[in-house]
C-alpha positions as CSV (number, residue, x, y, z in Angstrom):
1,M,135.7,111.6,217.4
2,A,137.1,108.4,219.0
3,P,139.9,106.6,217.2
4,P,138.8,103.8,215.0
5,P,139.1,100.2,216.1
6,L,142.2,98.2,215.2
7,P,141.2,95.6,212.6
8,L,144.3,93.5,213.0
9,S,144.3,92.7,216.7
10,L,143.2,89.1,216.4
11,R,144.5,86.2,214.5
12,R,142.3,84.6,211.9
13,P,139.8,82.1,213.5
14,S,141.7,78.9,212.3
15,D,144.8,80.0,214.2
16,A,142.7,80.9,217.3
17,R,141.4,77.3,217.4
18,R,144.9,75.8,216.7
19,R,146.4,77.8,219.6
20,G,143.6,77.2,222.1
21,P,145.9,77.0,225.2
22,F,147.1,80.5,224.5
23,I,143.7,82.3,224.3
24,T,143.9,83.7,227.8
25,L,147.4,85.1,227.2
26,T,146.2,86.6,223.9
27,L,143.4,88.4,225.6
28,V,145.7,89.8,228.2
29,L,148.1,91.0,225.4
30,L,145.2,92.5,223.5
31,L,144.1,94.4,226.6
32,V,147.6,95.8,227.1
33,A,147.8,96.8,223.4
34,A,144.4,98.5,223.7
35,V,145.5,100.5,226.7
36,A,148.7,101.5,224.8
37,Y,146.8,102.4,221.7
38,F,144.6,105.0,223.5
39,S,147.4,106.3,225.7
40,F,150.2,107.2,223.3
41,P,150.2,110.4,221.3
42,K,149.9,110.2,217.5
43,A,153.2,109.1,216.0
44,A,155.0,111.6,213.7
45,R,155.8,110.5,210.1
46,E,159.2,109.0,210.2
47,P,161.6,108.2,207.4
48,L,161.9,104.4,207.2
49,T,165.6,104.3,206.2
50,T,167.0,106.7,208.7
51,A,168.4,105.5,212.1
52,E,167.6,107.6,215.2
53,P,169.7,108.1,218.3
54,G,168.9,105.3,220.7
55,R,166.8,103.4,218.1
56,C,169.5,101.0,216.9
57,T,170.1,98.6,219.7
58,G,170.7,95.3,217.9
59,I,170.0,91.9,219.5
60,Q,171.3,91.2,223.0
61,G,172.8,87.8,223.5
62,V,174.3,87.5,220.0
63,E,178.0,87.7,219.0
64,L,178.8,88.2,215.4
65,W,182.1,87.0,213.9
66,G,184.0,88.4,211.0
67,P,187.1,90.5,210.1
68,A,187.4,93.6,212.3
69,V,187.3,97.0,210.7
70,N,187.9,98.6,214.1
71,W,189.1,96.7,217.2
72,G,186.9,97.0,220.2
73,S,189.9,96.9,222.6
74,H,190.8,100.4,221.2
75,H,187.2,101.6,220.5
76,R,185.0,101.9,223.5
77,L,181.6,103.6,223.5
78,P,178.8,104.3,226.0
79,S,176.0,102.3,224.4
80,A,174.9,99.9,221.7
81,A,173.2,102.8,219.9
82,A,176.5,104.7,219.8
83,C,178.3,101.6,218.5
84,C,175.6,101.2,215.8
85,A,176.1,104.9,214.8
86,S,179.8,104.4,214.7
87,C,179.4,101.5,212.3
88,R,177.0,103.4,210.1
89,A,179.5,106.3,209.9
90,T,182.3,103.9,208.8
91,S,181.9,102.9,205.2
92,A,183.7,99.6,205.5
93,C,181.5,98.4,208.4
94,D,178.3,96.4,208.0
95,S,178.0,94.8,211.4
96,W,178.9,95.7,215.0
97,V,179.4,93.9,218.3
98,F,179.1,95.7,221.7
99,C,179.6,94.7,225.3
100,G,177.3,96.7,227.5
101,D,176.7,94.6,230.6
102,K,179.2,96.1,233.1
103,R,179.0,93.1,235.5
104,R,179.6,90.4,232.8
105,C,181.8,92.3,230.5
106,G,184.3,93.3,233.2
107,N,187.3,95.0,231.6
108,R,185.7,94.6,228.2
109,F,182.8,96.8,229.1
110,G,182.1,99.4,226.4
111,E,184.1,97.5,223.7
112,C,182.6,98.3,220.2
113,W,183.8,96.0,217.5
114,L,183.1,97.1,213.9
115,K,183.1,94.3,211.5
116,K,182.7,93.3,207.8
117,Q,180.6,90.2,206.9
118,K,181.4,88.0,204.0
119,D,177.7,87.6,203.3
120,L,175.5,90.2,205.0
121,M,172.3,88.1,204.5
122,A,174.0,85.1,206.1
123,P,176.1,86.8,208.9
124,S,178.6,84.7,210.8
125,V,177.3,84.1,214.4
126,I,179.9,82.7,216.8
127,A,177.6,82.6,219.9
128,R,173.9,83.1,220.6
129,G,172.0,82.7,223.9
130,E,171.1,84.3,227.3
131,D,174.6,83.5,228.6
132,V,176.2,85.6,225.8
133,M,177.3,89.1,227.0
134,W,177.5,90.7,223.6
135,T,174.9,92.7,221.6
136,S,175.2,92.7,217.8
137,G,173.6,94.4,214.9
138,L,173.6,94.8,211.1
139,I,173.8,97.8,208.9
140,F,172.1,97.8,205.6
141,R,173.2,100.4,203.1
142,K,171.8,101.3,199.7
143,L,170.5,98.3,197.8
144,Q,171.3,96.0,200.8
145,G,168.9,94.1,203.0
146,I,166.3,93.5,200.4
147,V,164.4,90.3,200.3
148,G,161.6,89.2,197.9
149,L,158.2,87.6,198.5
150,E,157.9,85.7,195.2
151,T,154.2,85.1,194.2
152,N,152.5,84.0,191.0
153,L,151.7,87.7,190.4
154,G,155.3,88.9,190.7
155,T,157.8,89.5,193.4
156,L,157.3,92.0,196.2
157,H,160.7,93.3,197.2
158,I,161.0,94.3,200.9
159,Q,163.6,96.7,202.3
160,L,164.3,95.3,205.8
161,L,165.0,97.7,208.6
162,P,167.5,96.3,211.1
163,D,167.8,99.7,212.9
164,F,164.2,99.5,214.0
165,A,163.5,95.7,214.0
166,P,166.6,93.6,214.4
167,R,164.8,90.5,215.6
168,S,162.4,90.6,212.7
169,V,165.3,90.9,210.3
170,D,167.0,88.0,212.1
171,Y,163.9,85.9,211.3
172,F,164.0,86.7,207.6
173,I,167.7,85.7,207.6
174,E,166.6,82.4,209.2
175,L,164.0,81.9,206.4
176,L,166.6,82.4,203.8
177,G,168.8,79.8,205.5
178,L,165.9,77.3,205.6
179,H,165.5,77.5,201.8
180,N,161.9,76.9,202.4
181,C,158.7,78.9,203.3
182,A,156.2,76.1,202.9
183,G,152.8,77.4,204.0
184,C,153.7,81.1,203.8
185,R,150.8,82.9,202.1
186,F,148.5,85.9,201.8
187,Y,144.9,85.0,202.8
188,R,143.3,88.4,203.2
189,A,143.1,91.3,200.7
190,E,141.4,94.6,201.0
191,G,141.7,97.6,198.7
192,R,141.5,101.3,199.6
193,G,137.9,101.6,198.4
194,H,136.9,105.3,198.4
195,L,138.5,105.8,201.9
196,W,142.0,106.6,200.8
197,D,143.4,108.2,197.6
198,A,145.9,106.6,195.2
199,K,148.8,108.0,197.2
200,G,147.4,106.4,200.4
201,E,146.2,109.6,202.0
202,H,143.0,109.2,204.0
203,V,140.0,111.1,202.5
204,K,138.7,113.7,204.8
205,N,135.6,112.8,206.8
206,A,135.7,109.2,205.3
207,A,135.5,106.1,207.5
208,F,138.6,104.1,208.4
209,G,137.2,100.9,207.1
210,P,136.1,98.4,206.0
211,P,137.8,97.9,203.7
212,Y,141.1,98.5,205.5
213,A,143.6,98.9,202.7
214,L,145.9,96.0,203.5
215,L,147.1,92.5,202.6
216,Q,147.4,90.0,205.5
217,G,149.1,86.7,205.6
218,T,151.4,84.4,207.6
219,M,155.1,83.6,207.6
220,E,154.9,80.5,209.7
221,V,156.7,77.7,207.9
222,D,154.9,74.3,208.0
223,G,156.5,72.0,210.5
224,V,158.7,74.7,212.0
225,A,157.8,76.2,215.4
226,F,157.5,80.0,215.3
227,K,159.1,81.9,218.2
228,E,157.0,85.0,218.9
229,I,158.8,88.3,218.3
230,A,158.6,90.9,221.0
231,K,157.3,94.3,219.8
232,E,159.8,96.4,218.0
233,G,159.9,98.8,215.0
234,C,157.3,101.3,216.5
235,L,156.9,103.4,213.3
236,A,153.7,104.9,211.9
237,V,152.2,102.5,209.4
238,R,152.6,104.1,205.9
239,R,151.7,102.9,202.4
240,G,154.0,100.0,201.7
241,S,154.9,99.3,205.4
242,I,155.2,95.6,206.3
243,A,154.5,94.8,210.0
244,W,153.7,91.9,212.3
245,V,150.2,91.4,213.6
246,G,150.8,91.0,217.3
247,S,154.0,89.1,217.7
248,G,153.8,87.2,214.5
249,P,153.8,85.0,212.4
250,E,150.7,86.9,211.0
251,F,151.8,90.0,209.1
252,M,150.3,92.7,206.9
253,I,151.3,95.0,204.1
254,S,149.6,98.4,204.2
255,L,148.1,99.9,201.0
256,A,147.5,103.2,202.7
257,N,148.8,105.6,205.4
258,H,147.3,104.5,208.6
259,E,148.2,107.2,211.1
260,E,145.0,106.2,213.0
261,W,146.8,103.0,214.1
262,R,149.6,105.1,215.7
263,D,152.4,102.8,216.9
264,A,150.2,99.7,217.4
265,Y,152.2,97.4,215.0
266,S,155.8,96.4,214.7
267,V,156.9,97.7,211.3
268,F,160.0,95.9,210.1
269,G,160.3,96.9,206.5
270,S,158.8,98.6,203.5
271,V,157.8,97.4,200.0
272,V,159.9,99.2,197.4
273,P,157.7,101.7,195.6
274,E,158.0,100.1,192.1
275,D,156.4,96.8,193.5
276,M,153.3,98.3,195.0
277,G,151.5,97.7,191.8
278,I,151.8,94.0,192.5
279,A,150.3,94.5,196.0
280,E,147.4,96.6,194.5
281,E,146.8,93.8,191.9
282,M,146.6,91.3,194.8
283,A,144.0,93.4,196.5
284,M,141.7,93.1,193.5
285,L,141.6,89.3,193.5
286,P,138.3,87.6,194.2
287,T,137.4,87.6,197.9
288,S,134.5,86.6,200.2
289,T,133.5,88.4,203.3
290,D,133.8,87.0,206.8
291,I,133.4,88.2,210.4
292,W,136.4,88.0,212.7
293,S,135.7,89.2,216.2
294,N,133.0,91.5,215.1
295,V,135.2,93.0,212.3
296,T,134.2,92.5,208.6
297,V,137.1,91.2,206.6
298,R,137.7,90.2,203.0
299,V,139.3,86.8,202.6
300,L,140.9,85.6,199.4
301,R,139.0,82.8,197.8
302,D,142.4,81.3,196.7
303,P,145.3,82.2,199.0
304,V,148.4,83.6,197.3
305,Y,151.4,81.5,198.3
306,F,154.9,82.9,198.3
307,K,158.6,82.0,198.6
308,V,161.2,84.1,200.4
309,K,164.2,84.8,198.2
310,R,167.1,87.2,197.9
311,R,167.2,90.0,195.4
312,S,165.6,89.4,192.0
313,N,168.9,88.5,190.4
314,A,169.3,85.5,192.8
315,S,167.8,82.1,192.5
316,A,164.7,81.5,194.6
317,L,165.2,80.0,198.0
């Protein structure tokens, strides 16, 4: 049986009209995504909180500041991934800076600086841009790197994954710094129906939708231009996964295990298990049906707006 169609390939119609000049580019990207979808083997189930060799590469063109735990002049490694692994293995380290461009780094090539941030959710950036020769990354340990999407139904706490999606995590840190997420909302909600069980496992011989067992929304702040995020975080979409639709700002939270989507979406975090009840409640809100690019969707009659905040014991941002 052929794999099911991807129900999240296109933006909602209003965004398509608003971004008319980019329709041709979008179609090209969709074609590339479709080819990749049918070409790649099925992704294995991967633990969301475990870094893999070569996976953690940080953000090129960013130099983080902060007290050094280990000086790079005496700590040289062959790759950004190795530098990341070194930071993870060092309990006092929560950020790292690596120089991996042999031409530009010169005698600093291979330097791996292990650092400690004063505030991990507001890291100190000394330089950023294409002319910066450094690559930097963050390490979130237990109970770190959790942000909340605060709604009128409760707060969905999201564990961010800098190992897999450093640019996406960087965007969340930017949102926290803005103290504003005006316009951020969920506008589509679809339950599991009888296609997936309560644990998110697909029922044998059942269809793959509709409904598609997901919440969809946007994280584009009113009045602030969104810079598209290149694909990253190629993990299987599991129950609780939060991922970009395309290159953002549209995103979705999965209410089921969607192995049939393979690695089509950039997963950058996961809803903590105890908050999935809030997501399930949202999926039961009143909806109306609509057709988006020949796909039947369920649109919330009243969008659910949210604020982005730190952990629940912090004030809303």
